[in-house]
Each structure stands twice: as C-alpha cells, then as structure tokens.
C-alpha positions as CSV (number, residue, x, y, z in Angstrom):
1,X,-16.1,-0.2,1.1
2,X,-13.0,1.6,2.4
3,X,-13.2,3.5,5.6
4,X,-10.2,5.7,6.6
5,X,-8.9,5.9,10.1
6,X,-10.3,9.4,10.4
7,X,-13.3,11.2,8.8
8,X,-11.0,12.7,6.1
9,X,-10.1,10.9,2.9
10,X,-6.6,10.8,1.5
11,X,-5.8,13.4,-1.2
12,X,-3.0,13.7,-3.7
13,X,-0.2,16.2,-2.7
14,X,0.4,19.4,-4.5
15,X,3.4,18.9,-6.8
16,X,5.4,22.0,-5.9
17,X,4.4,22.4,-2.3
18,X,6.8,22.1,0.6
19,X,6.9,18.7,2.3
20,X,6.1,20.3,5.5
21,X,5.0,23.8,6.5
22,X,4.4,24.9,10.1
23,X,3.0,28.3,10.9
24,X,2.8,29.8,14.4
25,X,2.4,26.4,16.0
26,X,1.6,26.1,19.8
27,X,1.0,22.9,21.7
28,X,-0.2,22.5,25.3
29,X,-0.5,19.2,27.1
30,X,-3.8,18.4,28.9
31,X,-3.7,20.0,32.3
32,X,-0.6,22.1,31.4
33,X,-0.5,25.8,32.3
34,X,1.9,26.9,29.6
35,X,2.6,25.7,26.1
36,X,5.2,23.0,25.6
37,X,6.1,24.7,22.3
38,X,4.9,28.1,21.1
39,X,5.1,30.2,18.0
40,X,7.0,27.7,16.0
41,X,7.2,28.3,12.2
42,X,9.4,26.6,9.6
43,X,9.3,25.1,6.1
44,X,10.9,21.9,4.8
45,X,11.2,21.5,1.1
46,X,10.7,18.2,-0.6
47,X,13.9,16.1,-0.6
48,X,15.4,18.0,2.4
49,X,17.0,16.4,5.4
50,X,16.6,18.6,8.6
51,X,18.2,18.1,12.0
52,X,16.1,19.2,15.0
53,X,18.7,19.8,17.8
54,X,17.9,20.6,21.4
55,X,18.4,19.5,25.0
56,X,16.0,17.0,26.6
57,X,12.7,18.7,27.4
58,X,13.1,21.4,24.8
59,X,10.0,20.2,22.8
60,X,11.5,18.1,20.0
61,X,9.3,15.1,20.6
62,X,6.2,17.4,21.1
63,X,6.8,19.0,17.7
64,X,7.3,15.7,15.9
65,X,4.3,14.1,17.5
66,X,2.2,17.1,16.6
67,X,3.3,16.9,13.0
68,X,2.6,13.1,13.0
69,X,-0.9,13.9,14.2
70,X,-0.6,12.4,17.6
71,X,-1.0,15.7,19.5
72,X,-3.5,18.4,18.8
73,X,-2.1,22.0,18.6
74,X,-3.8,24.7,20.5
75,X,-2.8,27.3,17.8
76,X,-1.2,27.4,14.4
77,X,-1.3,25.4,11.2
78,X,0.5,22.3,9.9
79,X,0.5,21.6,6.2
80,X,2.0,18.5,4.5
81,X,2.6,18.7,0.8
82,X,0.4,21.7,0.7
83,X,-2.6,20.0,2.4
84,X,-4.0,19.9,5.9
85,X,-2.4,17.2,8.0
86,X,-5.4,15.0,8.2
87,X,-5.5,14.8,4.4
88,X,-1.9,13.5,4.1
89,X,-1.3,11.6,7.3
90,X,-0.7,8.3,5.3
91,X,2.3,10.0,3.7
92,X,4.0,10.6,7.1
93,X,6.0,7.9,8.9
94,X,6.8,8.6,12.6
95,X,9.6,6.7,14.3
96,X,9.1,7.1,18.0
97,X,11.6,6.7,20.7
98,X,12.1,3.0,21.6
99,X,11.0,3.7,25.2
100,X,7.6,4.8,24.0
101,X,6.5,1.3,23.2
102,X,5.5,-1.6,25.5
103,X,7.9,-4.3,24.2
104,X,6.1,-6.9,26.4
105,X,3.1,-6.8,24.0
106,X,2.5,-10.3,22.5
107,X,3.2,-9.5,18.9
108,X,5.8,-10.8,16.5
109,X,8.4,-8.7,14.8
110,X,6.7,-9.4,11.4
111,X,3.3,-8.3,12.8
112,X,4.7,-5.1,14.2
113,X,6.3,-4.1,10.8
114,X,2.9,-5.0,9.1
115,X,1.3,-2.2,11.2
116,X,3.1,0.2,9.0
117,X,0.7,-0.8,6.2
118,X,-2.5,-0.2,8.2
119,X,-2.7,3.5,7.3
120,X,-3.3,2.4,3.7
121,X,-6.0,-0.1,4.7
122,X,-8.6,1.8,6.8
123,X,-10.8,0.1,9.4
124,X,-12.4,-2.8,7.5
125,X,-9.8,-3.9,5.0
126,X,-7.5,-6.8,6.0
127,X,-3.8,-6.8,4.9
128,X,-3.4,-8.4,1.5
129,X,-0.6,-10.2,-0.4
130,X,1.0,-6.8,-1.3
131,X,1.1,-5.7,2.4
132,X,2.7,-9.0,3.5
133,X,5.2,-8.9,0.6
134,X,6.3,-5.3,1.5
135,X,6.6,-6.3,5.1
136,X,8.8,-9.4,4.4
137,X,10.9,-7.5,1.8
138,X,11.6,-4.8,4.3
139,X,12.6,-7.2,7.1
140,X,14.9,-9.1,4.6
141,X,16.6,-6.0,3.3
142,X,17.2,-4.7,6.9
143,X,18.7,-8.1,7.8
144,X,15.9,-9.2,10.1
145,X,14.2,-11.9,8.2
146,X,15.4,-14.6,10.6
147,X,13.8,-12.7,13.5
148,X,10.4,-12.2,11.9
149,X,8.5,-14.6,14.2
150,X,10.3,-13.5,17.4
151,X,8.2,-11.8,20.1
152,X,9.3,-8.1,20.0
153,X,10.4,-8.2,23.6
154,X,13.0,-10.9,22.8
155,X,15.0,-8.6,20.6
156,X,17.9,-6.5,21.7
157,X,17.7,-2.7,22.0
158,X,19.4,-2.3,18.6
159,X,17.2,-4.8,16.9
160,X,14.1,-3.2,18.4
161,X,15.2,0.2,17.0
162,X,15.8,-1.3,13.6
163,X,12.3,-2.9,13.8
164,X,10.7,0.5,14.3
165,X,12.6,1.7,11.2
166,X,11.4,-1.3,9.3
167,X,7.8,-0.4,10.2
168,X,8.3,3.1,9.0
169,X,9.9,1.9,5.7
170,X,7.1,-0.6,5.1
171,X,4.6,2.3,5.2
172,X,6.2,3.7,2.0
173,X,5.8,7.2,3.3
174,X,7.0,10.5,1.7
175,X,8.1,12.2,4.9
176,X,9.9,10.7,7.8
177,X,9.9,12.0,11.4
178,X,12.6,10.4,13.5
179,X,12.7,10.9,17.3
180,X,16.2,10.0,18.7
181,X,16.5,7.1,16.2
182,X,20.1,6.3,17.2
183,X,19.8,6.6,20.9
184,X,21.6,3.7,22.6
185,X,21.9,1.5,19.5
186,X,24.7,-0.6,18.2
187,X,27.0,0.3,15.3
188,X,25.3,-2.0,12.9
189,X,21.9,-0.4,13.6
190,X,23.3,3.1,13.4
191,X,24.0,2.6,9.7
192,X,20.3,2.2,9.0
193,X,18.4,5.5,8.7
194,X,15.9,6.6,6.0
195,X,18.6,8.8,4.5
196,X,21.3,6.1,4.4
197,X,22.1,4.1,1.2
198,X,21.0,0.7,2.7
199,X,17.6,2.1,3.8
200,X,17.1,3.9,0.5
201,X,17.8,0.6,-1.3
202,X,15.2,-1.0,0.9
203,X,12.8,1.7,-0.2
204,X,13.8,1.4,-3.8
205,X,14.4,5.2,-3.9
206,X,17.2,7.5,-4.8
207,X,19.2,8.7,-1.8
208,X,17.9,12.3,-2.4
209,X,14.5,11.3,-1.0
210,X,12.4,11.1,1.1
211,X,12.5,14.3,3.2
212,X,13.4,13.6,6.8
213,X,13.2,15.5,10.0
214,X,15.5,14.1,12.7
215,X,15.1,15.1,16.3
216,X,18.1,14.5,18.6
217,X,20.4,16.0,21.1
218,X,23.7,15.0,19.4
219,X,24.4,16.8,16.2
220,X,27.4,14.5,15.4
221,X,25.2,11.5,14.9
222,X,22.9,13.4,12.5
223,X,25.9,14.6,10.5
224,X,27.2,11.1,10.0
225,X,23.8,9.8,8.8
226,X,22.9,12.8,6.6
C-alpha cells in the first residue's frame, strides 16, 4: 500500500496549463500583524525561466516557500500545472537558502540527495534500486561522487550548495524554485543551475526545460545563468 505524505493523491498535470498560476496570494506569518506578501498574482508558462528580484525582506523567500507548500496562505490560490498545489507537490523542487539547513545533522551527502526521492515514496515505502541509482547518477554528474559518504557539515559552502541542487535534480521535478542559489558560492558551483547545460545534462532534458523561478537580489547572476 502506498500512502502519500499528505491526504491528497498525486494527479497528472493538465497538458496545456501554466506551470504555475498565483492569484491574489497573501501570506501572514503566525503572530504577524500584517501580511508578509499581499495581493500577488502572476502566471508562469511551461518552459519559462523567471527571475524574482527584490531586496532582502521583500518577500521573495515567503513567496517561494508558499508555492513549495511550506507555508499556508491566508488568502488566494496557487495552481501548479492546472491543479491545486497539494495535488502536484511532487512535481515541485524547492532549493532553499543554504543557511536554512542544520549542516551539523549526522547524515551523509548521499543520504541528503536521496531525500529528494522521498516525495515519490510516501510514508511506508523504502527507497529502491531506482532511487539509489538516480541519487548516485546525480552526484556523479555534478562531480560529487567522491564526496558521497562525507558528513554534510564537512563540505565547503559551495559544495553544500551544489548538494542542495543535486537533491532537487534527483527529485526529477517539473518546476524548480530556487532561493538565492548562487549566494556566496564559488565559480565552479555557479555554473550549476537547473537551467544550465551541465545540470540539464544531469537531468537528461533539453535546455528549454524545466520551468524555473529564481529568487535573488542580484539580477546579474540570474542573467548569466538564464
């Protein structure tokens, strides 16, 4: 028996629907007196690459976390591939800021990348050969195979950022949400984004996909990667 991580089962996307459609979205943090974001509406077509530019504290991370299903909106609607967010959450890969993770946690790089596969497994199913194969292939193609058994806190900042990207790629998602993905990373890591040729090769996809929303405060870094 397969039990999803939420009470909703996965559904196939609508073929001609937008990758993401947000309507009049508002989000308030618990205890907050005013919305962190309010009346946000936009549409992202399939295959598009969108830069979300704004100063620190402007609500970029709040918006991305809401679309990823990590925050609940107090108003508005979020549709992914024409369906409610909870029906397609397995198709969305969220790459958080590196500082959002506790890198002291006793887990190997390989195991962290494997967590990108969990959304396909549900609560009771264990990772199978296909999940491990996808994990190892992604690490190899991103040049991190020799670091697979390292504890994640032993990696450099750039390696940790690339590891988060590897986890997102291993998920085989159809929509990527990137929150400051190139913040304080080295030049070698900067060439790896889901829209870059190396990362698309790792995905086995043409460079025209998948659709990506990139949040950041420096438009120049987005322009180079897009």
